[in-house]
N, CA, C and O atoms as a GROMACS GRO file, in nm:
protein
  296
    1MET      N    1   0.070   5.681   1.116
    1MET     CA    2   0.043   5.655   0.977
    1MET      C    3   0.078   5.781   0.897
    1MET      O    4   0.039   5.892   0.933
    2ASP      N    5   0.154   5.762   0.786
    2ASP     CA    6   0.190   5.879   0.704
    2ASP      C    7   0.078   5.910   0.604
    2ASP      O    8  -0.022   5.840   0.598
    3VAL      N    9   0.097   6.014   0.527
    3VAL     CA   10  -0.006   6.062   0.435
    3VAL      C   11  -0.042   5.955   0.331
    3VAL      O   12  -0.160   5.935   0.301
    4THR      N   13   0.057   5.886   0.277
    4THR     CA   14   0.031   5.783   0.177
    4THR      C   15  -0.050   5.669   0.235
    4THR      O   16  -0.145   5.621   0.173
    5GLU      N   17  -0.015   5.626   0.354
    5GLU     CA   18  -0.090   5.517   0.419
    5GLU      C   19  -0.233   5.561   0.451
    5GLU      O   20  -0.327   5.483   0.436
    6THR      N   21  -0.250   5.684   0.493
    6THR     CA   22  -0.383   5.736   0.523
    6THR      C   23  -0.469   5.738   0.397
    6THR      O   24  -0.584   5.696   0.400
    7LEU      N   25  -0.412   5.787   0.288
    7LEU     CA   26  -0.485   5.791   0.162
    7LEU      C   27  -0.517   5.650   0.114
    7LEU      O   28  -0.630   5.624   0.074
    8ALA      N   29  -0.421   5.560   0.118
    8ALA     CA   30  -0.442   5.422   0.075
    8ALA      C   31  -0.553   5.357   0.158
    8ALA      O   32  -0.638   5.286   0.103
    9SER      N   33  -0.552   5.379   0.286
    9SER     CA   34  -0.654   5.322   0.374
    9SER      C   35  -0.792   5.376   0.338
    9SER      O   36  -0.890   5.301   0.332
   10PHE      N   37  -0.799   5.506   0.313
   10PHE     CA   38  -0.926   5.568   0.273
   10PHE      C   39  -0.977   5.506   0.144
   10PHE      O   40  -1.095   5.472   0.135
   11VAL      N   41  -0.890   5.491   0.045
   11VAL     CA   42  -0.930   5.436  -0.085
   11VAL      C   43  -0.978   5.292  -0.070
   11VAL      O   44  -1.079   5.253  -0.130
   12VAL      N   45  -0.907   5.213   0.008
   12VAL     CA   46  -0.941   5.071   0.024
   12VAL      C   47  -1.071   5.052   0.101
   12VAL      O   48  -1.147   4.959   0.072
   13THR      N   49  -1.098   5.137   0.196
   13THR     CA   50  -1.215   5.116   0.282
   13THR      C   51  -1.340   5.191   0.236
   13THR      O   52  -1.449   5.164   0.286
   14THR      N   53  -1.327   5.283   0.143
   14THR     CA   54  -1.442   5.361   0.097
   14THR      C   55  -1.519   5.282  -0.009
   14THR      O   56  -1.461   5.228  -0.104
   15THR      N   57  -1.650   5.276   0.009
   15THR     CA   58  -1.736   5.207  -0.088
   15THR      C   59  -1.809   5.310  -0.173
   15THR      O   60  -1.810   5.429  -0.140
   16TYR      N   61  -1.869   5.265  -0.279
   16TYR     CA   62  -1.947   5.352  -0.369
   16TYR      C   63  -2.054   5.426  -0.290
   16TYR      O   64  -2.076   5.545  -0.310
   17ASP      N   65  -2.121   5.355  -0.200
   17ASP     CA   66  -2.230   5.416  -0.123
   17ASP      C   67  -2.181   5.518  -0.021
   17ASP      O   68  -2.260   5.598   0.029
   18ASP      N   69  -2.051   5.517   0.012
   18ASP     CA   70  -1.995   5.616   0.104
   18ASP      C   71  -1.980   5.754   0.038
   18ASP      O   72  -1.969   5.856   0.106
   19VAL      N   73  -1.979   5.755  -0.093
   19VAL     CA   74  -1.956   5.880  -0.167
   19VAL      C   75  -2.091   5.948  -0.190
   19VAL      O   76  -2.184   5.883  -0.238
   20PRO      N   77  -2.103   6.076  -0.158
   20PRO     CA   78  -2.231   6.146  -0.177
   20PRO      C   79  -2.274   6.148  -0.324
   20PRO      O   80  -2.191   6.150  -0.414
   21GLU      N   81  -2.405   6.149  -0.347
   21GLU     CA   82  -2.461   6.151  -0.483
   21GLU      C   83  -2.412   6.273  -0.560
   21GLU      O   84  -2.392   6.265  -0.681
   22SER      N   85  -2.393   6.385  -0.493
   22SER     CA   86  -2.344   6.505  -0.563
   22SER      C   87  -2.206   6.482  -0.624
   22SER      O   88  -2.175   6.536  -0.730
   23VAL      N   89  -2.123   6.401  -0.558
   23VAL     CA   90  -1.990   6.368  -0.610
   23VAL      C   91  -2.004   6.272  -0.728
   23VAL      O   92  -1.930   6.285  -0.826
   24HIS      N   93  -2.097   6.178  -0.720
   24HIS     CA   94  -2.122   6.088  -0.833
   24HIS      C   95  -2.161   6.168  -0.956
   24HIS      O   96  -2.109   6.144  -1.065
   25GLU      N   97  -2.252   6.264  -0.938
   25GLU     CA   98  -2.299   6.345  -1.051
   25GLU      C   99  -2.186   6.430  -1.109
   25GLU      O  100  -2.171   6.438  -1.231
   26LYS      N  101  -2.106   6.492  -1.024
   26LYS     CA  102  -1.993   6.572  -1.073
   26LYS      C  103  -1.892   6.483  -1.147
   26LYS      O  104  -1.833   6.526  -1.246
   27SER      N  105  -1.873   6.361  -1.100
   27SER     CA  106  -1.782   6.267  -1.166
   27SER      C  107  -1.835   6.232  -1.305
   27SER      O  108  -1.759   6.231  -1.402
   28ARG      N  109  -1.965   6.202  -1.315
   28ARG     CA  110  -2.025   6.172  -1.445
   28ARG      C  111  -2.011   6.290  -1.540
   28ARG      O  112  -1.980   6.273  -1.658
   29GLU      N  113  -2.033   6.410  -1.488
   29GLU     CA  114  -2.021   6.532  -1.569
   29GLU      C  115  -1.877   6.550  -1.619
   29GLU      O  116  -1.856   6.584  -1.735
   30ALA      N  117  -1.780   6.527  -1.533
   30ALA     CA  118  -1.639   6.541  -1.572
   30ALA      C  119  -1.601   6.438  -1.678
   30ALA      O  120  -1.527   6.469  -1.771
   31ILE      N  121  -1.651   6.316  -1.664
   31ILE     CA  122  -1.621   6.212  -1.764
   31ILE      C  123  -1.685   6.248  -1.898
   31ILE      O  124  -1.621   6.236  -2.002
   32ARG      N  125  -1.811   6.294  -1.896
   32ARG     CA  126  -1.876   6.337  -2.021
   32ARG      C  127  -1.799   6.450  -2.088
   32ARG      O  128  -1.779   6.449  -2.209
   33ASP      N  129  -1.755   6.546  -2.009
   33ASP     CA  130  -1.678   6.658  -2.063
   33ASP      C  131  -1.547   6.611  -2.125
   33ASP      O  132  -1.511   6.653  -2.235
   34ALA      N  133  -1.477   6.523  -2.055
   34ALA     CA  134  -1.347   6.474  -2.105
   34ALA      C  135  -1.365   6.398  -2.236
   34ALA      O  136  -1.287   6.416  -2.330
   35VAL      N  137  -1.467   6.311  -2.242
   35VAL     CA  138  -1.491   6.235  -2.364
   35VAL      C  139  -1.531   6.329  -2.478
   35VAL      O  140  -1.484   6.315  -2.591
   36GLY      N  141  -1.616   6.424  -2.448
   36GLY     CA  142  -1.659   6.520  -2.550
   36GLY      C  143  -1.543   6.601  -2.606
   36GLY      O  144  -1.533   6.619  -2.727
   37VAL      N  145  -1.456   6.648  -2.520
   37VAL     CA  146  -1.340   6.725  -2.565
   37VAL      C  147  -1.245   6.637  -2.646
   37VAL      O  148  -1.190   6.681  -2.747
   38ALA      N  149  -1.227   6.511  -2.603
   38ALA     CA  150  -1.137   6.421  -2.677
   38ALA      C  151  -1.191   6.392  -2.817
   38ALA      O  152  -1.115   6.392  -2.914
   39VAL      N  153  -1.321   6.366  -2.827
   39VAL     CA  154  -1.380   6.336  -2.958
   39VAL      C  155  -1.375   6.461  -3.046
   39VAL      O  156  -1.337   6.452  -3.163
   40TYR      N  157  -1.413   6.575  -2.993
   40TYR     CA  158  -1.408   6.698  -3.071
   40TYR      C  159  -1.264   6.727  -3.116
   40TYR      O  160  -1.241   6.758  -3.233
   41GLY      N  161  -1.170   6.717  -3.024
   41GLY     CA  162  -1.030   6.746  -3.056
   41GLY      C  163  -0.974   6.652  -3.161
   41GLY      O  164  -0.888   6.691  -3.240
   42SER      N  165  -1.022   6.528  -3.162
   42SER     CA  166  -0.970   6.432  -3.260
   42SER      C  167  -1.010   6.470  -3.402
   42SER      O  168  -0.944   6.431  -3.498
   43GLN      N  169  -1.118   6.548  -3.416
   43GLN     CA  170  -1.165   6.589  -3.548
   43GLN      C  171  -1.121   6.732  -3.584
   43GLN      O  172  -1.147   6.779  -3.695
   44HIS      N  173  -1.057   6.797  -3.493
   44HIS     CA  174  -1.010   6.934  -3.514
   44HIS      C  175  -0.879   6.931  -3.592
   44HIS      O  176  -0.810   6.829  -3.591
   45GLU      N  177  -0.846   7.038  -3.659
   45GLU     CA  178  -0.723   7.045  -3.739
   45GLU      C  179  -0.599   7.009  -3.656
   45GLU      O  180  -0.513   6.933  -3.701
   46VAL      N  181  -0.591   7.062  -3.536
   46VAL     CA  182  -0.475   7.033  -3.451
   46VAL      C  183  -0.475   6.886  -3.411
   46VAL      O  184  -0.369   6.822  -3.410
   47GLY      N  185  -0.591   6.832  -3.377
   47GLY     CA  186  -0.601   6.690  -3.343
   47GLY      C  187  -0.561   6.600  -3.459
   47GLY      O  188  -0.495   6.498  -3.439
   48GLU      N  189  -0.600   6.638  -3.578
   48GLU     CA  190  -0.562   6.562  -3.698
   48GLU      C  191  -0.410   6.565  -3.716
   48GLU      O  192  -0.349   6.462  -3.748
   49THR      N  193  -0.350   6.680  -3.696
   49THR     CA  194  -0.204   6.694  -3.711
   49THR      C  195  -0.131   6.608  -3.609
   49THR      O  196  -0.037   6.536  -3.642
   50VAL      N  197  -0.175   6.615  -3.484
   50VAL     CA  198  -0.113   6.534  -3.379
   50VAL      C  199  -0.134   6.386  -3.407
   50VAL      O  200  -0.043   6.305  -3.386
   51GLY      N  201  -0.252   6.349  -3.454
   51GLY     CA  202  -0.280   6.210  -3.487
   51GLY      C  203  -0.191   6.157  -3.598
   51GLY      O  204  -0.140   6.045  -3.588
   52ARG      N  205  -0.171   6.236  -3.703
   52ARG     CA  206  -0.082   6.194  -3.812
   52ARG      C  207   0.061   6.178  -3.762
   52ARG      O  208   0.130   6.084  -3.800
   53TYR      N  209   0.105   6.269  -3.677
   53TYR     CA  210   0.239   6.261  -3.620
   53TYR      C  211   0.254   6.133  -3.537
   53TYR      O  212   0.351   6.059  -3.552
   54ALA      N  213   0.157   6.107  -3.451
   54ALA     CA  214   0.163   5.988  -3.366
   54ALA      C  215   0.161   5.862  -3.451
   54ALA      O  216   0.233   5.767  -3.421
   55ASP      N  217   0.079   5.859  -3.556
   55ASP     CA  218   0.073   5.742  -3.644
   55ASP      C  219   0.208   5.717  -3.711
   55ASP      O  220   0.250   5.602  -3.728
   56ARG      N  221   0.274   5.824  -3.749
   56ARG     CA  222   0.404   5.813  -3.816
   56ARG      C  223   0.515   5.772  -3.719
   56ARG      O  224   0.597   5.686  -3.750
   57MET      N  225   0.516   5.834  -3.602
   57MET     CA  226   0.624   5.812  -3.507
   57MET      C  227   0.607   5.685  -3.423
   57MET      O  228   0.705   5.623  -3.383
   58PHE      N  229   0.483   5.647  -3.398
   58PHE     CA  230   0.454   5.532  -3.312
   58PHE      C  231   0.350   5.441  -3.377
   58PHE      O  232   0.240   5.427  -3.323
   59PRO      N  233   0.382   5.381  -3.490
   59PRO     CA  234   0.283   5.298  -3.559
   59PRO      C  235   0.246   5.175  -3.476
   59PRO      O  236   0.327   5.124  -3.399
   60GLY      N  237   0.125   5.129  -3.494
   60GLY     CA  238   0.083   5.007  -3.427
   60GLY      C  239  -0.056   5.019  -3.370
   60GLY      O  240  -0.130   5.113  -3.400
   61GLU      N  241  -0.091   4.922  -3.287
   61GLU     CA  242  -0.223   4.917  -3.225
   61GLU      C  243  -0.208   4.885  -3.077
   61GLU      O  244  -0.097   4.876  -3.026
   62GLY      N  245  -0.319   4.869  -3.010
   62GLY     CA  246  -0.314   4.833  -2.869
   62GLY      C  247  -0.380   4.936  -2.779
   62GLY      O  248  -0.404   4.909  -2.661
   63ALA      N  249  -0.410   5.054  -2.834
   63ALA     CA  250  -0.476   5.158  -2.756
   63ALA      C  251  -0.584   5.222  -2.843
   63ALA      O  252  -0.563   5.247  -2.962
   64THR      N  253  -0.697   5.250  -2.783
   64THR     CA  254  -0.804   5.316  -2.855
   64THR      C  255  -0.787   5.467  -2.844
   64THR      O  256  -0.765   5.520  -2.735
   65VAL      N  257  -0.797   5.535  -2.957
   65VAL     CA  258  -0.790   5.680  -2.960
   65VAL      C  259  -0.930   5.728  -2.995
   65VAL      O  260  -0.978   5.703  -3.106
   66LEU      N  261  -0.996   5.796  -2.902
   66LEU     CA  262  -1.132   5.839  -2.925
   66LEU      C  263  -1.143   5.921  -3.052
   66LEU      O  264  -1.069   6.018  -3.071
   67GLY      N  265  -1.234   5.883  -3.138
   67GLY     CA  266  -1.256   5.955  -3.263
   67GLY      C  267  -1.159   5.922  -3.373
   67GLY      O  268  -1.172   5.975  -3.484
   68ARG      N  269  -1.059   5.835  -3.347
   68ARG     CA  270  -0.959   5.807  -3.449
   68ARG      C  271  -0.935   5.658  -3.473
   68ARG      O  272  -0.881   5.622  -3.577
   69GLY      N  273  -0.971   5.574  -3.382
   69GLY     CA  274  -0.947   5.430  -3.401
   69GLY      C  275  -0.838   5.378  -3.308
   69GLY      O  276  -0.844   5.402  -3.187
   70GLN      N  277  -0.739   5.308  -3.363
   70GLN     CA  278  -0.636   5.244  -3.284
   70GLN      C  279  -0.499   5.310  -3.306
   70GLN      O  280  -0.471   5.364  -3.413
   71SER      N  281  -0.416   5.303  -3.205
   71SER     CA  282  -0.278   5.349  -3.211
   71SER      C  283  -0.200   5.270  -3.107
   71SER      O  284  -0.256   5.183  -3.040
   72THR      N  285  -0.073   5.299  -3.093
   72THR     CA  286   0.004   5.232  -2.989
   72THR      C  287  -0.016   5.307  -2.856
   72THR      O  288  -0.048   5.426  -2.856
   73PRO      N  289   0.003   5.239  -2.746
   73PRO     CA  290  -0.006   5.309  -2.617
   73PRO      C  291   0.097   5.424  -2.607
   73PRO      O  292   0.072   5.523  -2.538
   74ALA      N  293   0.211   5.410  -2.673
   74ALA     CA  294   0.311   5.519  -2.670
   74ALA      C  295   0.254   5.644  -2.731
   74ALA      O  296   0.322   5.747  -2.737
   0.00000   0.00000   0.00000
């Protein structure tokens, strides 16, 4: 079995209960951090500039932008 098959097998056979609680907590912490940074950045001057650029270059909807509403997936 090559590395990809080994990884795929691990992913398919691992259940939520197989993962230690410490990993669950670190995962929750990482998600909270990522969401917090995304929301803060969306309200920052640089985030506003990037948002205006994206709105102009890729108008539309279909993807949620944290702190800004909707935009295109592009």
